[in-house]
DOLOZA-862050 format. One record per atom (N, C-alpha, C): residue number from 1; residue in three letters; atom name; z, x, y. Coordinates in steps of 0.05 Angstrom, whole numbers, plus 32768, in hexadecimal, padded with zeros to 4 digits. Each point is the difference from the previous one (the first is absolute). Layout:
BEGIN
n->NUM&res->ala&atom->CA&c3->Z&c1->X&c2->Y
...
//
This chain:
BEGIN
n->1&res->met&atom->N&c3->7C4D&c1->6CD9&c2->796E
n->1&res->met&atom->CA&c3->8013&c1->800C&c2->7FEF
n->1&res->met&atom->C&c3->8017&c1->7FED&c2->7FF8
n->2&res->arg&atom->N&c3->8007&c1->7FF0&c2->8012
n->2&res->arg&atom->CA&c3->8016&c1->7FEE&c2->7FFB
n->2&res->arg&atom->C&c3->7FF8&c1->7FED&c2->7FE9
n->3&res->arg&atom->N&c3->7FE8&c1->7FF7&c2->8000
n->3&res->arg&atom->CA&c3->7FF7&c1->7FEE&c2->7FEB
n->3&res->arg&atom->C&c3->8000&c1->800E&c2->7FE5
n->4&res->arg&atom->N&c3->7FF9&c1->8019&c2->7FFE
n->4&res->arg&atom->CA&c3->8000&c1->800F&c2->7FE7
n->4&res->arg&atom->C&c3->801C&c1->8003&c2->7FF6
n->5&res->arg&atom->N&c3->8013&c1->8005&c2->8011
n->5&res->arg&atom->CA&c3->801C&c1->8003&c2->7FF7
n->5&res->arg&atom->C&c3->800A&c1->7FE6&c2->7FF5
n->6&res->met&atom->N&c3->7FFA&c1->7FEA&c2->800B
n->6&res->met&atom->CA&c3->8009&c1->7FE6&c2->7FF6
n->6&res->met&atom->C&c3->7FF4&c1->7FFA&c2->7FE5
n->7&res->thr&atom->N&c3->7FE7&c1->8007&c2->7FFC
n->7&res->thr&atom->CA&c3->7FF3&c1->7FFB&c2->7FE7
n->7&res->thr&atom->C&c3->800C&c1->8011&c2->7FEA
n->8&res->val&atom->N&c3->8007&c1->8019&c2->8007
n->8&res->val&atom->CA&c3->800C&c1->8012&c2->7FEC
n->8&res->val&atom->C&c3->801C&c1->7FF5&c2->7FF9
n->9&res->ala&atom->N&c3->800F&c1->7FF7&c2->8014
n->9&res->ala&atom->CA&c3->801B&c1->7FF6&c2->7FFB
n->9&res->ala&atom->C&c3->7FFE&c1->7FE6&c2->7FF0
n->10&res->glu&atom->N&c3->7FED&c1->7FEF&c2->8006
n->10&res->glu&atom->CA&c3->7FFD&c1->7FE8&c2->7FF0
n->10&res->glu&atom->C&c3->7FF8&c1->8006&c2->7FE4
n->11&res->ala&atom->N&c3->7FF0&c1->8014&c2->7FFC
n->11&res->ala&atom->CA&c3->7FF7&c1->8008&c2->7FE5
n->11&res->ala&atom->C&c3->8018&c1->800A&c2->7FF0
n->12&res->gly&atom->N&c3->8013&c1->800D&c2->800C
n->12&res->gly&atom->CA&c3->8018&c1->8009&c2->7FF2
n->12&res->gly&atom->C&c3->8011&c1->7FE9&c2->7FF7
n->13&res->asp&atom->N&c3->8002&c1->7FEB&c2->8010
n->13&res->asp&atom->CA&c3->8010&c1->7FE9&c2->7FF8
n->13&res->asp&atom->C&c3->7FF2&c1->7FF1&c2->7FE9
n->14&res->ala&atom->N&c3->7FE6&c1->7FFF&c2->8000
n->14&res->ala&atom->CA&c3->7FF1&c1->7FF1&c2->7FEC
n->14&res->ala&atom->C&c3->8000&c1->800E&c2->7FE5
n->15&res->gly&atom->N&c3->8006&c1->801A&c2->7FFF
n->15&res->gly&atom->CA&c3->8000&c1->800F&c2->7FE8
n->15&res->gly&atom->C&c3->8019&c1->7FFC&c2->7FEF
n->16&res->glu&atom->N&c3->8014&c1->7FF3&c2->800A
n->16&res->glu&atom->CA&c3->8018&c1->7FFB&c2->7FF0
n->16&res->glu&atom->C&c3->7FFC&c1->7FE9&c2->7FEC
n->17&res->val&atom->N&c3->800C&c1->8003&c2->7FE9
n->17&res->val&atom->CA&c3->7FFD&c1->7FEB&c2->7FEB
n->17&res->val&atom->C&c3->801A&c1->7FF0&c2->8000
n->18&res->asn&atom->N&c3->7FFD&c1->7FE6&c2->8001
n->18&res->asn&atom->CA&c3->8017&c1->7FEE&c2->7FFF
n->18&res->asn&atom->C&c3->8006&c1->7FFA&c2->7FE3
n->19&res->leu&atom->N&c3->8017&c1->8008&c2->7FF6
n->19&res->leu&atom->CA&c3->8008&c1->7FFD&c2->7FE4
n->19&res->leu&atom->C&c3->800D&c1->7FE6&c2->7FFA
n->20&res->thr&atom->N&c3->8006&c1->7FF0&c2->8013
n->20&res->thr&atom->CA&c3->800F&c1->7FE7&c2->7FFC
n->20&res->thr&atom->C&c3->7FF1&c1->7FEC&c2->7FED
n->21&res->pro&atom->N&c3->7FE6&c1->7FFB&c2->8004
n->21&res->pro&atom->CA&c3->7FF2&c1->7FEE&c2->7FED
n->21&res->pro&atom->C&c3->7FFF&c1->800B&c2->7FE4
n->22&res->met&atom->N&c3->7FFE&c1->801B&c2->7FFD
n->22&res->met&atom->CA&c3->8000&c1->800B&c2->7FE5
n->22&res->met&atom->C&c3->801B&c1->7FFC&c2->7FF2
n->23&res->leu&atom->N&c3->8015&c1->8004&c2->800F
n->23&res->leu&atom->CA&c3->801B&c1->7FFC&c2->7FF4
n->23&res->leu&atom->C&c3->8005&c1->7FE3&c2->7FF9
n->24&res->asp&atom->N&c3->7FF6&c1->7FED&c2->8010
n->24&res->asp&atom->CA&c3->8002&c1->7FE4&c2->7FFA
n->24&res->asp&atom->C&c3->7FF2&c1->7FFA&c2->7FE5
n->25&res->val&atom->N&c3->7FE8&c1->800B&c2->7FFD
n->25&res->val&atom->CA&c3->7FF1&c1->7FFB&c2->7FE7
n->25&res->val&atom->C&c3->800F&c1->800C&c2->7FE8
n->26&res->val&atom->N&c3->800B&c1->8018&c2->8003
n->26&res->val&atom->CA&c3->800F&c1->800C&c2->7FEA
n->26&res->val&atom->C&c3->8018&c1->7FF0&c2->7FF8
n->27&res->phe&atom->N&c3->800F&c1->7FF5&c2->8014
n->27&res->phe&atom->CA&c3->8017&c1->7FF0&c2->7FF9
n->27&res->phe&atom->C&c3->7FF8&c1->7FE6&c2->7FF4
n->28&res->ile&atom->N&c3->7FEB&c1->7FF4&c2->8008
n->28&res->ile&atom->CA&c3->7FF6&c1->7FE7&c2->7FF4
n->28&res->ile&atom->C&c3->7FF8&c1->8005&c2->7FE3
n->29&res->met&atom->N&c3->7FF2&c1->8016&c2->7FFB
n->29&res->met&atom->CA&c3->7FF9&c1->8007&c2->7FE5
n->29&res->met&atom->C&c3->8018&c1->8005&c2->7FEE
n->30&res->leu&atom->N&c3->8014&c1->800D&c2->800B
n->30&res->leu&atom->CA&c3->8019&c1->8005&c2->7FF2
n->30&res->leu&atom->C&c3->800E&c1->7FE6&c2->7FF8
n->31&res->ile&atom->N&c3->8002&c1->7FEE&c2->8012
n->31&res->ile&atom->CA&c3->800C&c1->7FE6&c2->7FFB
n->31&res->ile&atom->C&c3->7FEF&c1->7FF1&c2->7FEB
n->32&res->phe&atom->N&c3->7FE6&c1->8001&c2->8001
n->32&res->phe&atom->CA&c3->7FEF&c1->7FF3&c2->7FED
n->32&res->phe&atom->C&c3->8005&c1->800B&c2->7FE4
n->33&res->phe&atom->N&c3->8001&c1->801A&c2->7FFD
n->33&res->phe&atom->CA&c3->8004&c1->800C&c2->7FE5
n->33&res->phe&atom->C&c3->801C&c1->7FFA&c2->7FF5
n->34&res->ile&atom->N&c3->8014&c1->7FFF&c2->8011
n->34&res->ile&atom->CA&c3->801B&c1->7FF9&c2->7FF7
n->34&res->ile&atom->C&c3->8001&c1->7FE4&c2->7FF6
n->35&res->val&atom->N&c3->7FF4&c1->7FEE&c2->800F
n->35&res->val&atom->CA&c3->8001&c1->7FE3&c2->7FF9
n->35&res->val&atom->C&c3->7FF0&c1->7FFA&c2->7FE6
n->36&res->thr&atom->N&c3->7FE9&c1->800E&c2->7FFC
n->36&res->thr&atom->CA&c3->7FEF&c1->7FFA&c2->7FE9
n->36&res->thr&atom->C&c3->8006&c1->800F&c2->7FE7
n->37&res->thr&atom->N&c3->8014&c1->8012&c2->8001
n->37&res->thr&atom->CA&c3->8007&c1->800F&c2->7FE9
n->37&res->thr&atom->C&c3->800E&c1->7FEE&c2->7FEC
n->38&res->ser&atom->N&c3->7FF8&c1->8002&c2->7FE6
n->38&res->ser&atom->CA&c3->800C&c1->7FEF&c2->7FEC
n->38&res->ser&atom->C&c3->801A&c1->800E&c2->7FF7
n->39&res->phe&atom->N&c3->8014&c1->7FF0&c2->7FFE
n->39&res->phe&atom->CA&c3->801A&c1->800A&c2->7FF7
n->39&res->phe&atom->C&c3->8006&c1->7FF6&c2->7FE4
n->40&res->ile&atom->N&c3->8010&c1->800F&c2->7FF1
n->40&res->ile&atom->CA&c3->8008&c1->7FF7&c2->7FE6
n->40&res->ile&atom->C&c3->8016&c1->7FEB&c2->8004
n->41&res->lys&atom->N&c3->7FFD&c1->7FEA&c2->7FF2
n->41&res->lys&atom->CA&c3->8014&c1->7FEB&c2->8002
n->41&res->lys&atom->C&c3->8016&c1->8006&c2->7FEB
n->42&res->glu&atom->N&c3->8018&c1->8001&c2->800A
n->42&res->glu&atom->CA&c3->8017&c1->8006&c2->7FEF
n->42&res->glu&atom->C&c3->8007&c1->7FE8&c2->7FEE
n->43&res->ser&atom->N&c3->800E&c1->8005&c2->7FEB
n->43&res->ser&atom->CA&c3->8006&c1->7FEB&c2->7FED
n->43&res->ser&atom->C&c3->8016&c1->7FEE&c2->800A
n->44&res->gly&atom->N&c3->8013&c1->800A&c2->8010
n->44&res->gly&atom->CA&c3->8015&c1->7FEF&c2->800B
n->44&res->gly&atom->C&c3->801B&c1->8001&c2->7FF3
n->45&res->val&atom->N&c3->8003&c1->800F&c2->7FEA
n->45&res->val&atom->CA&c3->801A&c1->8003&c2->7FF3
n->45&res->val&atom->C&c3->8005&c1->801D&c2->7FFA
n->46&res->glu&atom->N&c3->8019&c1->8007&c2->7FFC
n->46&res->glu&atom->CA&c3->8008&c1->801B&c2->7FFA
n->46&res->glu&atom->C&c3->7FFD&c1->8005&c2->7FE2
n->47&res->ile&atom->N&c3->7FF2&c1->8015&c2->7FF9
n->47&res->ile&atom->CA&c3->7FFA&c1->8006&c2->7FE4
n->47&res->ile&atom->C&c3->8009&c1->801D&c2->7FFA
n->48&res->gln&atom->N&c3->800D&c1->8005&c2->7FEA
n->48&res->gln&atom->CA&c3->8006&c1->801B&c2->7FF7
n->48&res->gln&atom->C&c3->7FEA&c1->8008&c2->7FEC
n->49&res->arg&atom->N&c3->7FEE&c1->8010&c2->800A
n->49&res->arg&atom->CA&c3->7FE9&c1->8008&c2->7FEF
n->49&res->arg&atom->C&c3->8009&c1->8014&c2->7FEB
n->50&res->pro&atom->N&c3->7FF3&c1->8000&c2->7FE9
n->50&res->pro&atom->CA&c3->8005&c1->8014&c2->7FEB
n->50&res->pro&atom->C&c3->7FF4&c1->801B&c2->8009
n->51&res->glu&atom->N&c3->800B&c1->8016&c2->7FF5
n->51&res->glu&atom->CA&c3->7FF6&c1->801A&c2->8007
n->51&res->glu&atom->C&c3->7FEA&c1->8009&c2->7FED
n->52&res->ser&atom->N&c3->7FED&c1->8010&c2->800B
n->52&res->ser&atom->CA&c3->7FEB&c1->800B&c2->7FEF
n->52&res->ser&atom->C&c3->7FF7&c1->801B&c2->800C
n->53&res->ser&atom->N&c3->7FFC&c1->8013&c2->7FEF
n->53&res->ser&atom->CA&c3->7FF7&c1->801A&c2->800A
n->53&res->ser&atom->C&c3->7FE2&c1->8000&c2->8006
n->54&res->ala&atom->N&c3->7FF2&c1->7FEC&c2->7FF7
n->54&res->ala&atom->CA&c3->7FE3&c1->7FFE&c2->8004
n->54&res->ala&atom->C&c3->7FF8&c1->7FEB&c2->8015
n->55&res->ala&atom->N&c3->8013&c1->7FF7&c2->8010
n->55&res->ala&atom->CA&c3->7FFB&c1->7FEC&c2->8014
n->55&res->ala&atom->C&c3->7FED&c1->800B&c2->8016
n->56&res->ala&atom->N&c3->7FEC&c1->7FF1&c2->8007
n->56&res->ala&atom->CA&c3->7FEC&c1->8008&c2->8015
n->56&res->ala&atom->C&c3->7FFD&c1->7FEA&c2->8014
n->57&res->pro&atom->N&c3->7FFC&c1->8007&c2->801A
n->57&res->pro&atom->CA&c3->7FFD&c1->7FEC&c2->8014
n->57&res->pro&atom->C&c3->7FE6&c1->7FF0&c2->7FFC
n->58&res->gln&atom->N&c3->8001&c1->7FE7&c2->8009
n->58&res->gln&atom->CA&c3->7FE9&c1->7FED&c2->7FFE
n->58&res->gln&atom->C&c3->7FF8&c1->7FF9&c2->801D
n->59&res->pro&atom->N&c3->7FEE&c1->800F&c2->800D
n->59&res->pro&atom->CA&c3->7FFA&c1->7FFB&c2->801C
n->59&res->pro&atom->C&c3->7FF0&c1->7FE7&c2->8004
n->60&res->asp&atom->N&c3->7FF2&c1->7FF5&c2->7FEC
n->60&res->asp&atom->CA&c3->7FF0&c1->7FE8&c2->8004
n->60&res->asp&atom->C&c3->800E&c1->7FE6&c2->7FF9
n->61&res->ala&atom->N&c3->801B&c1->8002&c2->7FFD
n->61&res->ala&atom->CA&c3->800F&c1->7FE7&c2->7FF9
n->61&res->ala&atom->C&c3->8001&c1->7FEE&c2->8019
n->62&res->gln&atom->N&c3->7FFA&c1->7FE7&c2->7FFB
n->62&res->gln&atom->CA&c3->7FFF&c1->7FED&c2->8016
n->62&res->gln&atom->C&c3->8018&c1->7FEC&c2->7FFF
n->63&res->leu&atom->N&c3->800B&c1->7FFD&c2->7FE8
n->63&res->leu&atom->CA&c3->8016&c1->7FEC&c2->7FFD
n->63&res->leu&atom->C&c3->8015&c1->800A&c2->7FEC
n->64&res->met&atom->N&c3->8019&c1->7FF9&c2->8006
n->64&res->met&atom->CA&c3->8016&c1->8007&c2->7FEE
n->64&res->met&atom->C&c3->800A&c1->7FE6&c2->7FF3
n->65&res->val&atom->N&c3->8004&c1->8002&c2->7FE6
n->65&res->val&atom->CA&c3->800C&c1->7FEA&c2->7FF0
n->65&res->val&atom->C&c3->801A&c1->800C&c2->7FF5
n->66&res->ala&atom->N&c3->8016&c1->7FF1&c2->8003
n->66&res->ala&atom->CA&c3->801A&c1->800A&c2->7FF6
n->66&res->ala&atom->C&c3->800A&c1->7FEE&c2->7FE9
n->67&res->ile&atom->N&c3->800D&c1->800E&c2->7FED
n->67&res->ile&atom->CA&c3->800D&c1->7FF2&c2->7FEA
n->67&res->ile&atom->C&c3->801D&c1->8008&c2->8000
n->68&res->thr&atom->N&c3->8012&c1->7FED&c2->8004
n->68&res->thr&atom->CA&c3->801D&c1->8006&c2->8002
n->68&res->thr&atom->C&c3->800C&c1->8002&c2->7FE4
n->69&res->pro&atom->N&c3->8018&c1->800B&c2->7FFE
n->69&res->pro&atom->CA&c3->800E&c1->8001&c2->7FE6
n->69&res->pro&atom->C&c3->8005&c1->7FE5&c2->7FF4
n->70&res->glu&atom->N&c3->8002&c1->7FEB&c2->8010
n->70&res->glu&atom->CA&c3->8005&c1->7FE5&c2->7FF6
n->70&res->glu&atom->C&c3->7FE7&c1->7FF3&c2->7FF6
n->71&res->gly&atom->N&c3->7FE9&c1->800C&c2->8004
n->71&res->gly&atom->CA&c3->7FE7&c1->7FF5&c2->7FF7
n->71&res->gly&atom->C&c3->7FF0&c1->7FF0&c2->8015
n->72&res->ala&atom->N&c3->8008&c1->8002&c2->8019
n->72&res->ala&atom->CA&c3->7FF2&c1->7FF2&c2->8015
n->72&res->ala&atom->C&c3->7FE8&c1->8011&c2->8009
n->73&res->val&atom->N&c3->7FEA&c1->7FF3&c2->8007
n->73&res->val&atom->CA&c3->7FE8&c1->800E&c2->8009
n->73&res->val&atom->C&c3->7FFC&c1->7FFA&c2->801E
n->74&res->trp&atom->N&c3->7FFD&c1->8014&c2->8010
n->74&res->trp&atom->CA&c3->7FFC&c1->7FFD&c2->801D
n->74&res->trp&atom->C&c3->7FE5&c1->800B&c2->8008
n->75&res->val&atom->N&c3->7FF1&c1->7FF0&c2->8010
n->75&res->val&atom->CA&c3->7FE6&c1->8009&c2->800A
n->75&res->val&atom->C&c3->8001&c1->7FFB&c2->801F
n->76&res->asp&atom->N&c3->7FFB&c1->8015&c2->800F
n->76&res->asp&atom->CA&c3->7FFF&c1->7FFE&c2->801D
n->76&res->asp&atom->C&c3->8019&c1->7FF4&c2->800C
n->77&res->gly&atom->N&c3->8018&c1->8007&c2->7FF5
n->77&res->gly&atom->CA&c3->8019&c1->7FF7&c2->800A
n->77&res->gly&atom->C&c3->8008&c1->7FE3&c2->7FF8
n->78&res->glu&atom->N&c3->7FF0&c1->7FF4&c2->7FEF
n->78&res->glu&atom->CA&c3->8006&c1->7FE5&c2->7FF7
n->78&res->glu&atom->C&c3->8003&c1->7FFF&c2->7FE1
n->79&res->pro&atom->N&c3->8014&c1->7FF1&c2->7FF6
n->79&res->pro&atom->CA&c3->8002&c1->7FFE&c2->7FE3
n->79&res->pro&atom->C&c3->7FE9&c1->7FEF&c2->7FF5
n->80&res->val&atom->N&c3->7FF5&c1->8009&c2->7FE9
n->80&res->val&atom->CA&c3->7FEA&c1->7FF3&c2->7FF3
n->80&res->val&atom->C&c3->8006&c1->7FFD&c2->7FE3
n->81&res->asp&atom->N&c3->7FF7&c1->7FEA&c2->7FF4
n->81&res->asp&atom->CA&c3->8002&c1->7FFB&c2->7FE4
n->81&res->asp&atom->C&c3->7FEF&c1->8015&c2->7FF1
n->82&res->ala&atom->N&c3->800A&c1->800B&c2->7FEA
n->82&res->ala&atom->CA&c3->7FF2&c1->8015&c2->7FF1
n->82&res->ala&atom->C&c3->7FE5&c1->7FF6&c2->7FF6
n->83&res->his&atom->N&c3->7FFE&c1->7FE6&c2->7FFB
n->83&res->his&atom->CA&c3->7FE7&c1->7FF5&c2->7FF5
n->83&res->his&atom->C&c3->7FEB&c1->7FFD&c2->8016
n->84&res->arg&atom->N&c3->8008&c1->7FFF&c2->801A
n->84&res->arg&atom->CA&c3->7FED&c1->7FFD&c2->8016
n->84&res->arg&atom->C&c3->7FFB&c1->801A&c2->800F
n->85&res->val&atom->N&c3->800B&c1->8016&c2->7FF8
n->85&res->val&atom->CA&c3->7FFF&c1->8019&c2->800F
n->85&res->val&atom->C&c3->7FE3&c1->8009&c2->8003
n->86&res->gly&atom->N&c3->7FEF&c1->7FFC&c2->7FEC
n->86&res->gly&atom->CA&c3->7FE5&c1->8009&c2->8002
n->86&res->gly&atom->C&c3->7FF0&c1->7FF3&c2->8016
n->87&res->asp&atom->N&c3->8003&c1->7FE5&c2->8003
n->87&res->asp&atom->CA&c3->7FF3&c1->7FF1&c2->8015
n->87&res->asp&atom->C&c3->8009&c1->8008&c2->801B
n->88&res->glu&atom->N&c3->801B&c1->8004&c2->8003
n->88&res->glu&atom->CA&c3->800B&c1->8008&c2->801A
n->88&res->glu&atom->C&c3->7FF6&c1->801B&c2->8008
n->89&res->val&atom->N&c3->8000&c1->8013&c2->7FEE
n->89&res->val&atom->CA&c3->7FF7&c1->801B&c2->8006
n->89&res->val&atom->C&c3->7FE2&c1->8001&c2->8007
n->90&res->ala&atom->N&c3->7FF0&c1->7FF1&c2->7FF0
n->90&res->ala&atom->CA&c3->7FE3&c1->7FFF&c2->8005
n->90&res->ala&atom->C&c3->7FFA&c1->7FF5&c2->801B
n->91&res->ala&atom->N&c3->8010&c1->7FED&c2->800A
n->91&res->ala&atom->CA&c3->7FFB&c1->7FF5&c2->801A
n->91&res->ala&atom->C&c3->8007&c1->8014&c2->8017
n->92&res->leu&atom->N&c3->8012&c1->8012&c2->7FFB
n->92&res->leu&atom->CA&c3->8008&c1->8013&c2->8015
n->92&res->leu&atom->C&c3->7FF1&c1->801B&c2->7FFF
n->93&res->val&atom->N&c3->7FF4&c1->8007&c2->7FEA
n->93&res->val&atom->CA&c3->7FF3&c1->801A&c2->7FFD
n->93&res->val&atom->C&c3->7FE2&c1->7FFC&c2->8005
n->94&res->ser&atom->N&c3->7FF5&c1->8012&c2->8011
n->94&res->ser&atom->CA&c3->7FE3&c1->7FFF&c2->8005
n->94&res->ser&atom->C&c3->7FF2&c1->8012&c2->7FED
n->95&res->gly&atom->N&c3->7FE6&c1->7FFD&c2->7FFD
n->95&res->gly&atom->CA&c3->7FEE&c1->800D&c2->7FED
n->95&res->gly&atom->C&c3->800A&c1->8019&c2->7FF1
n->96&res->glu&atom->N&c3->8001&c1->8016&c2->800E
n->96&res->glu&atom->CA&c3->8006&c1->801A&c2->7FF2
n->96&res->glu&atom->C&c3->801E&c1->8007&c2->8003
n->97&res->gly&atom->N&c3->8010&c1->7FEE&c2->8009
n->97&res->gly&atom->CA&c3->801D&c1->8006&c2->8004
n->97&res->gly&atom->C&c3->800E&c1->8002&c2->7FE5
n->98&res->gly&atom->N&c3->8016&c1->800F&c2->8000
n->98&res->gly&atom->CA&c3->8010&c1->8003&c2->7FE8
n->98&res->gly&atom->C&c3->801C&c1->7FF4&c2->8003
n->99&res->val&atom->N&c3->800D&c1->7FFD&c2->7FE9
n->99&res->val&atom->CA&c3->801B&c1->7FF4&c2->8000
n->99&res->val&atom->C&c3->8012&c1->8014&c2->7FF2
n->100&res->val&atom->N&c3->8018&c1->8004&c2->800C
n->100&res->val&atom->CA&c3->8015&c1->8010&c2->7FF4
n->100&res->val&atom->C&c3->8017&c1->7FEE&c2->7FF8
n->101&res->ile&atom->N&c3->8008&c1->8001&c2->7FE7
n->101&res->ile&atom->CA&c3->8016&c1->7FF0&c2->7FF6
n->101&res->ile&atom->C&c3->8019&c1->8011&c2->8000
n->102&res->gln&atom->N&c3->8014&c1->7FF7&c2->800F
n->102&res->gln&atom->CA&c3->801A&c1->800E&c2->8001
n->102&res->gln&atom->C&c3->8013&c1->7FF1&c2->7FED
n->103&res->ala&atom->N&c3->8002&c1->800A&c2->7FE8
n->103&res->ala&atom->CA&c3->8012&c1->7FF3&c2->7FED
n->103&res->ala&atom->C&c3->801B&c1->800F&c2->8000
n->104&res->asp&atom->N&c3->8015&c1->7FF2&c2->8002
n->104&res->asp&atom->CA&c3->801B&c1->800C&c2->7FFF
n->104&res->asp&atom->C&c3->8004&c1->800D&c2->7FE5
n->105&res->arg&atom->N&c3->800F&c1->8016&c2->7FFF
n->105&res->arg&atom->CA&c3->8005&c1->800E&c2->7FE7
n->105&res->arg&atom->C&c3->800E&c1->7FEF&c2->7FEB
n->106&res->asp&atom->N&c3->800E&c1->7FEA&c2->8009
n->106&res->asp&atom->CA&c3->800D&c1->7FEF&c2->7FED
n->106&res->asp&atom->C&c3->7FF0&c1->7FE7&c2->7FFA
n->107&res->ala&atom->N&c3->7FE8&c1->7FFD&c2->800B
n->107&res->ala&atom->CA&c3->7FEF&c1->7FE9&c2->7FFA
n->107&res->ala&atom->C&c3->7FF4&c1->8003&c2->7FE4
n->108&res->thr&atom->N&c3->7FFA&c1->7FEA&c2->7FF3
n->108&res->thr&atom->CA&c3->7FF5&c1->8001&c2->7FE5
n->108&res->thr&atom->C&c3->7FE3&c1->8009&c2->8000
n->109&res->thr&atom->N&c3->7FF9&c1->800F&c2->7FEC
n->109&res->thr&atom->CA&c3->7FE5&c1->800A&c2->7FFD
n->109&res->thr&atom->C&c3->7FEC&c1->7FE9&c2->7FFB
n->110&res->gly&atom->N&c3->8009&c1->7FEC&c2->7FF1
n->110&res->gly&atom->CA&c3->7FEF&c1->7FE9&c2->7FFB
n->110&res->gly&atom->C&c3->7FF7&c1->7FF2&c2->8019
n->111&res->leu&atom->N&c3->8012&c1->7FFC&c2->8013
n->111&res->leu&atom->CA&c3->7FF8&c1->7FF3&c2->8019
n->111&res->leu&atom->C&c3->7FED&c1->8012&c2->8010
n->112&res->leu&atom->N&c3->8005&c1->801A&c2->8000
n->112&res->leu&atom->CA&c3->7FED&c1->8012&c2->800D
n->112&res->leu&atom->C&c3->7FE4&c1->7FFE&c2->7FF5
n->113&res->ile&atom->N&c3->7FFE&c1->8000&c2->7FE6
n->113&res->ile&atom->CA&c3->7FE5&c1->7FFE&c2->7FF3
n->113&res->ile&atom->C&c3->7FF4&c1->7FE5&c2->8006
n->114&res->glu&atom->N&c3->800F&c1->7FEB&c2->8000
n->114&res->glu&atom->CA&c3->7FF6&c1->7FE5&c2->8006
n->114&res->glu&atom->C&c3->7FF5&c1->7FFF&c2->801C
n->115&res->val&atom->N&c3->800F&c1->800B&c2->8013
n->115&res->val&atom->CA&c3->7FF7&c1->8000&c2->801C
n->115&res->val&atom->C&c3->7FE6&c1->8011&c2->8003
n->116&res->met&atom->N&c3->7FFF&c1->8017&c2->7FF3
n->116&res->met&atom->CA&c3->7FE8&c1->8011&c2->8002
n->116&res->met&atom->C&c3->7FE8&c1->7FF1&c2->7FF4
n->117&res->asp&atom->N&c3->8004&c1->7FF3&c2->7FE9
n->117&res->asp&atom->CA&c3->7FEA&c1->7FF1&c2->7FF4
n->117&res->asp&atom->C&c3->7FF6&c1->7FE9&c2->8012
n->118&res->arg&atom->N&c3->8012&c1->7FF1&c2->800C
n->118&res->arg&atom->CA&c3->7FF8&c1->7FEA&c2->8011
n->118&res->arg&atom->C&c3->7FF2&c1->800A&c2->8019
n->119&res->ile&atom->N&c3->8008&c1->8017&c2->800B
n->119&res->ile&atom->CA&c3->7FF2&c1->800B&c2->8017
n->119&res->ile&atom->C&c3->7FE4&c1->8009&c2->7FF9
n->120&res->arg&atom->N&c3->7FFD&c1->800D&c2->7FE9
n->120&res->arg&atom->CA&c3->7FE6&c1->8009&c2->7FF7
n->120&res->arg&atom->C&c3->7FEE&c1->7FE8&c2->7FF9
n->121&res->gln&atom->N&c3->800B&c1->7FEB&c2->7FF4
n->121&res->gln&atom->CA&c3->7FF0&c1->7FE8&c2->7FFA
n->121&res->gln&atom->C&c3->7FF6&c1->7FF2&c2->8019
n->122&res->ala&atom->N&c3->800F&c1->8004&c2->8016
n->122&res->ala&atom->CA&c3->7FF8&c1->7FF4&c2->801A
n->122&res->ala&atom->C&c3->7FE9&c1->800F&c2->800D
n->123&res->gly&atom->N&c3->7FF8&c1->8018&c2->7FF5
n->123&res->gly&atom->CA&c3->7FEA&c1->800F&c2->800B
n->123&res->gly&atom->C&c3->8007&c1->8019&c2->800F
n->124&res->val&atom->N&c3->801A&c1->8007&c2->8001
n->124&res->val&atom->CA&c3->8008&c1->8019&c2->800D
n->124&res->val&atom->C&c3->8000&c1->8016&c2->7FEC
n->125&res->glu&atom->N&c3->7FEF&c1->8014&c2->8004
n->125&res->glu&atom->CA&c3->7FFD&c1->8016&c2->7FED
n->125&res->glu&atom->C&c3->8014&c1->8017&c2->8004
n->126&res->lys&atom->N&c3->8007&c1->8005&c2->8019
n->126&res->lys&atom->CA&c3->8011&c1->8017&c2->8005
n->126&res->lys&atom->C&c3->801D&c1->7FF7&c2->8001
n->127&res->val&atom->N&c3->800E&c1->8004&c2->7FEA
n->127&res->val&atom->CA&c3->801C&c1->7FF9&c2->7FFD
n->127&res->val&atom->C&c3->800F&c1->8019&c2->7FF8
n->128&res->ala&atom->N&c3->8016&c1->8006&c2->800E
n->128&res->ala&atom->CA&c3->8010&c1->8017&c2->7FFA
n->128&res->ala&atom->C&c3->801E&c1->7FF8&c2->8000
n->129&res->val&atom->N&c3->8010&c1->8010&c2->7FF1
n->129&res->val&atom->CA&c3->801D&c1->7FFB&c2->7FFF
n->129&res->val&atom->C&c3->800E&c1->8016&c2->8010
n->130&res->ala&atom->N&c3->8011&c1->7FF8&c2->8013
n->130&res->ala&atom->CA&c3->800E&c1->8014&c2->8011
n->130&res->ala&atom->C&c3->8016&c1->800E&c2->7FF1
n->131&res->ala&atom->N&c3->8003&c1->8019&c2->8006
n->131&res->ala&atom->CA&c3->8016&c1->8010&c2->7FF5
n->131&res->ala&atom->C&c3->8008&c1->8015&c2->8015
n->132&res->thr&atom->N&c3->8019&c1->8009&c2->7FFE
n->132&res->thr&atom->CA&c3->800A&c1->8015&c2->8011
n->132&res->thr&atom->C&c3->7FFA&c1->801A&c2->7FF3
n->133&res->arg&atom->N&c3->7FF6&c1->8013&c2->800F
n->133&res->arg&atom->CA&c3->7FFA&c1->801B&c2->7FF6
n->133&res->arg&atom->C&c3->801A&c1->800E&c2->7FF9
n->134&res->gly&atom->N&c3->8004&c1->8007&c2->7FE7
n->134&res->gly&atom->CA&c3->8018&c1->800E&c2->7FF7
n->134&res->gly&atom->C&c3->7FFA&c1->801C&c2->7FF8
n->135&res->ala&atom->N&c3->8014&c1->800E&c2->7FF8
n->135&res->ala&atom->CA&c3->7FFD&c1->801C&c2->7FF7
n->135&res->ala&atom->C&c3->7FF1&c1->8001&c2->7FE6
n->136&res->pro&atom->N&c3->7FEE&c1->8014&c2->7FFC
n->136&res->pro&atom->CA&c3->7FF1&c1->8002&c2->7FE7
n->136&res->pro&atom->C&c3->8011&c1->8007&c2->7FE8
//
């Protein structure tokens, strides 16, 4: 009888599930997903965007390009010559990534169009202009 009781008691201890290895795996996966998530690179300068009632979010944007009121072009926090902006953006954007241009409301339209053309000539198809959603 004594042996039966010991085996029953041992069976009760063996029936418990140790959750520590599972929690370790979950935390490792969480860290992996946080590290590998792609983040949008900010332009690096403060821009006052124009307002638009038809502004829509661009979730697939990978890079921000800023145009200041003085006519300076910034890519990934670094000033870039307007004539070389296409090459710089093409080097930073991967295959299906998009670019959002943040042009200040006081920036010239001609410079905005020139930057858009140079980015498209470099092979980036998804180009959008940022605006603040205003009242309709």
